[in-house]
C-alpha angles and dihedrals in degrees: 000000000000097000096142094046090048091051090051093049093050092046091051093047087055091054098244124140121226090249093052094046094045090052091048089052094045094241133111122267089237092056092048090049090054091047092049091048091052088241096117127036110216120222120253095261091055090047090052091054092046093050091046092052090047087049091231123121111248094241089054091049089052092048093050089052097054119120130192090264090061092058122079108258092240091056100044095095091055091045091052089054100046100027097079092049093049092046090051092050093047092046091052095044096047097030090235 
């Protein structure tokens, strides 16, 4: 799962610096940097704040962060077929 990388990409597309976004979320820039680098896994309450500030529901943020390794091997082919369409729809709906 590329949750941290996904958070960073969305933040950057919205034109926010790490410092600005960390302040908005009430966390340190260092901690946000570690989250975005997939070094630290934030707790659920921090993830809720991050998703709220990104204006993306947490389940959608999780979905956008899925990688092939997160999907059961027997379901990967189906995921590869429907994943891009769902990602496109989510990106358009939430302006990710």
